[in-house]
C-alpha positions in Angstrom: 161.3 172.8 141.3 158.7 174.7 143.5 157.9 177.7 141.7 158.8 178.6 138.4 158.7 182.2 136.9 156.9 182.2 133.2 157.7 184.6 130.6 155.2 185.5 128.1 153.3 187.7 125.9 150.6 190.2 127.3 149.2 190.3 123.7 146.6 187.9 122.2 147.9 186.7 118.8 145.3 185.6 116.2 146.4 182.5 116.0 144.2 180.8 119.2 147.1 177.9 119.7 149.3 180.4 121.4 146.6 181.2 123.9 145.8 177.6 124.6 149.5 176.8 124.5 149.5 179.2 127.8 147.0 177.9 129.6 148.3 174.4 129.1 151.6 175.7 130.5 149.8 176.9 133.7 147.9 174.0 134.0 150.8 172.0 133.4 152.9 173.4 136.3 149.8 173.5 138.6 149.5 169.7 137.7 152.8 169.0 138.8 152.8 170.6 142.1 154.6 173.8 140.7 153.9 177.6 141.6 153.7 180.2 138.6 155.3 183.2 139.1 154.6 185.8 136.2 154.1 189.6 135.4 150.9 189.8 137.2 148.3 190.7 134.2 145.5 189.2 133.3 145.6 190.2 129.6 146.8 187.6 126.5 149.2 185.0 127.4 150.0 186.2 130.8 146.3 185.8 131.6 146.0 182.4 130.3 149.1 181.2 132.2 147.4 182.4 135.4 144.0 181.5 134.1 145.3 177.9 133.7 147.1 177.2 136.7 144.5 178.8 138.7 142.0 176.1 137.3 143.9 173.5 138.5 144.4 174.5 141.9 147.8 176.2 141.4 150.1 178.7 142.9 150.0 182.1 140.8 152.2 184.9 141.9 151.9 188.2 140.0 154.6 190.6 140.1 153.3 193.7 138.1 155.0 197.3 137.8 152.8 200.0 139.3 151.8 201.7 136.0 150.5 198.7 134.5 148.9 198.1 137.7 147.0 201.8 137.7 145.9 200.9 133.9 143.7 198.4 135.4 145.6 195.6 133.3 146.6 194.1 136.8 145.1 190.1 138.0 143.5 190.4 141.2 142.7 187.0 141.0 146.1 185.5 141.3 147.1 183.9 144.7 149.5 186.4 145.7 149.8 190.1 143.3 152.9 192.1 144.1 153.1 195.5 142.8 156.8 196.8 142.5 158.2 200.4 141.3 159.3 199.3 137.6 160.7 196.5 135.4 164.2 195.9 137.4 162.7 195.5 140.2 160.0 193.2 138.7 162.4 190.8 137.1 164.4 190.9 140.5 161.7 189.8 142.1 161.0 187.0 139.7 164.2 185.9 140.6 164.1 185.7 144.2 160.6 184.2 144.1 161.5 181.4 141.6 163.5 178.3 141.4 163.9 178.7 137.4 162.8 180.2 134.5 160.1 179.0 131.5 160.2 181.5 128.7 157.1 180.8 126.2 156.0 182.7 123.1 155.9 186.6 123.7 157.5 190.1 121.9 160.0 192.6 123.3 159.2 192.5 127.0 159.5 188.5 126.8 162.8 188.3 125.1 164.1 191.4 127.6 163.3 188.8 130.3 164.7 185.9 128.8 168.3 187.4 128.0 168.3 188.9 131.4 167.7 185.9 133.0 170.3 184.5 130.7 172.8 187.1 131.3 172.5 187.0 135.2 173.0 183.4 135.2 176.2 183.7 133.3 177.7 186.5 135.4 176.6 184.5 138.6 173.6 186.0 140.2 171.7 183.1 140.1 172.5 179.3 139.5 168.9 178.4 138.4 167.8 176.5 135.2 166.3 179.2 131.9 164.2 177.0 129.8 162.5 178.2 126.5 159.6 175.9 125.4 159.9 176.5 121.5 156.4 175.3 120.4 155.4 175.5 116.9 158.7 176.6 116.2 158.2 179.9 117.4 161.8 180.6 118.6 163.9 178.4 116.0 165.6 181.5 114.7 166.5 182.7 118.0 168.0 179.4 119.1 170.1 179.6 115.7 171.2 183.3 116.8 172.1 181.8 120.2 174.2 179.2 118.3 175.5 181.8 116.2 176.8 183.8 119.2 178.7 180.7 120.7 180.6 179.8 117.2 181.6 183.4 116.5 182.8 183.5 120.3 180.4 185.6 122.4 179.5 182.6 124.5 182.1 180.7 126.2 182.4 177.6 125.8 181.5 176.8 129.6 178.4 178.9 129.2 176.8 177.7 126.0 174.4 175.1 127.9 172.8 177.7 130.0 169.7 178.4 127.3 167.6 174.9 127.5 165.2 174.4 125.1 162.5 171.8 124.5 159.3 171.2 122.0 157.0 170.3 124.8 156.4 171.3 128.7 157.4 168.0 130.0 160.2 167.7 127.6 161.4 171.3 128.8 160.9 170.5 132.6 162.7 166.9 132.2 165.8 168.9 131.0 165.5 171.5 133.6 165.2 169.4 136.8 169.0 167.9 135.5 170.7 171.2 135.1 173.8 171.4 136.4 175.0 175.0 137.2 178.0 176.1 135.1 181.2 178.3 136.4 180.0 181.9 136.5 182.0 184.9 135.3 182.6 186.1 138.8 184.2 183.2 139.6 186.0 182.6 136.5 190.3 184.0 136.4 190.7 186.7 134.1 193.0 184.1 131.6 189.6 182.0 131.2 187.7 184.9 130.0 
């Protein structure tokens, strides 16, 4: 994995563990020679991921919609900063530029990015690993919900391992490296669906 898209919040929670985690993720990826592709912002966890990676000498590629770039939240310290027309183009660029996805704590936008990466994998738009860093148990309920969707039958057995979760960055990356792509819906027969 040469580059990973990192999905995370642009907010700064009151609990300082989240900002520190984001810095550590950026630093940890850079120290492993993995470039960061992220939302291009300088605020919150986004800014902390970029700062951690840049401080460790890593590559940081930001992808920011023009509406956000124009509101002065763009991080111009990035190795490269792409300004795009909107969120759809942003997520496509994340997919094009990265070898996989890591989601750390965040809010609605982070969930949008995670679920789209999972959906695109399930369909066959990409075959890249989709990782979830469940630091501090932040995503315990989301993981339970994902299991519930599978138990009820909304996630086919062949797609139940798309989401890769771990509590530490090292553990998550180790799992992501061994990810074996599944059979996407685009290649399945109607009887398999």
